[in-house]
N, C-alpha and C positions, 0 to 999 in steps of 0.2 A: 463232335466231341460232347460228351455228357456234361450237364451242368454240375459244377462242384457241389459236394455235400457240405452244408454249413450248419452253424448252430452250436449246441453243446452236446457232450457225450453223455446222453441220458435218454431214457425211454426208448422209443422206436428207433431213434438215431443210432443206437448201438448196433442193431441188426442191419441198418442201412450201411453204416460204415464197414461192418464186417463183410458184407456182401461185396462192397467196392474193393476191399483189400483182397478178398479171395479171387476176384476177377483180374487181379494184377495191378490194382491201383496203388498210388502213393498218397499217404495221408500226413498232414500236419496235425499233430495232436499234443495237447498239454499232458505232462506226466507228473509224477510226484516230485520232479525236480524242475526241468525247463521244457520249453516246447521242443518237439523233435519231428524229424521226418521218419515215417514208418512204412513198412510193407511186410508181407508174409515172408518168412525166411526160406520158403521152398521155391520162390520165383526169382530166377537168376536175372531176368530182364528188368524186374523192378529194383533189385539190388543195384544193378548197373546204372539205372536211371538216377537213383539217389546219389551214387558216386559221382555221376556227371553233374548233378545239381550243385554238389558241394565242391566240385573240382578237386576231388580227393584221390590220392594215389592208390593203386591196387594193393600196395603193401600194408595199408591201414585197415584194421578190422572195424566191426560195428558191435554194439551191444545187442544182445538178444533178450527180449522180455518174455518171461514165462508167467503163467497164472498160478502155478503150484510147483512144489518140489517134484511131483510125479512128472509134470511136463518138463521140468529142468533135467530130469533123468535122461531124457532123450538126447540131450545135448552133450552129455559128459561121458567120456570114455571110461574113466575110473575116478571116483571121488577120492581126493586125498584123505588120509586117516583123520577121522573126526570132523571133517569139513561139513558133511551133510547134516550131522546132528547140530553143529554150531549154527549153521545157516538156518536150520529149522527154528532156532530160537531167536534169530535176528530178522529174518524175512517175514512178511513183506516190509520193505524199508528202502530208502534211497541209498542202497549199498549194492555195488556191482563187484563181482569177483571173476577173476580170470581162472578158468579151470581147464584140465586136459580135455580137448575137444573130441567128440565122437567123430569117427571117419564118415559117418552118414551125413554130416553137415556139409553144405557146399563149401568148397575150398576157399572161396572169397570171404567166408566168415570165420575162418580158423587160421589166421596168420601165425606162423611159428608154432603151430600145433595147439594153440590155446583158443578158448572161446570165452568172451565176456558175457556173464549172465546176471540178470536181476529179476526178482519178483517185486514189482512196484507196489508201493503203499498208496494206491489210489483205486478204490473199489470199482469205479466205472471203467477204468482201463483194464483191470483184471477181468471184468466181465466181458469186455470186448475181445481180449485175447482168448478167453474160453470159448466165445462165440465163433471166432475164426477157426478154432480147432488146432492151432499150431502157434509156436512162438512168433513174435514180431521183431523184425529188425528195427533198431532205434538209434538215432544219432541226432545231435544238436542241429538246429536250423541256422545255418551260416555257411559262408564259404570257408574252406579250410584255412585255419590260421587267423580267422576274424572272430570277434566276439559273437556269442549266440544272440539271436534276435528274440525279444521277449514280448512283442506286441503283435497281435494277429494282423492289424492293418498294415504294419510295416512288413510283415512276412508276405502278405498277399502282393504288396507292391514290389518287393525284391525277388519273389519267386512266384510269378504268375503261372497259371496252367496246371496247378496241382489238382488232384482229383477230390481231395477232402481238406477243408479248413475248419477245424474245430476250435472254438474259443474256450478260454479258461474263465471260470467264475472266481472273482476275487483277484488279488495281486499274485498269489502263488510264489514259489521260490525262484530265485535267480542263481541258485547254487547247483552245480552238477552233483551227481552221486559220488559218494566215497568209493574209491576204486582200489581193490586189493588183489595182488597177484598170488595165487595159491599153486602155481605150477612148479615152483622151485622147492628146495629143501626146507626153506622157512617162508612163512607168510611175509609179504612185503607191501607196504603202502605205496601206491603209484600216484594217487590223487587224494588229498585229505577229505574234501567234501564236507557234508553236513553232519555225519554221525561218526566221525573218525575216532573219537575217544572210545565210544561204546564198542565199535568194531575192533579196534586195536586191543582192548582189554579181552574181548572174547577169543581172539586168536593169539593172545600172548605176545603181542608186538610191543617192544619197548618204545 
């Protein structure tokens, strides 16, 4: 077993982590919200490994992180009216939206025909996604139903054997992203998160 990649998401480490992800690895990474498990979205065995780590049911989806709207286009079957334009004014941000999923996405990532997408507001993470050449699966570091873990030492202790453990500089956020469902007739807030007021105003949610 290869030694885990450690340190910060900067410099040469971005290329090293990208290579480990492309080879099927699972990474613990800081995001613009909380720490998350990550893998490339095209590798079904890596997705299944994350699901086992979290003890998560197959009916639950994951967030997909894109580096740009162009990359997000790959994930969406059809953008709801005005949604791409609005999101272009909001992203990058700690804002996740559920959109009609492209049928090219693995079925495990599009429960009920929707896919959760975010362009993160963290330059180094966006650079990593761009380096991998495809969206990343992202989900909080915890057992399903338990609080997310926010310290890398605690994460290493609770989840040994991960391929990559990247630390956060500074305290970071302990809040998950705002989550909005755009698959219905009207936009609906699923989880308030950190920019709920701004997002609600943009989508005309009372």
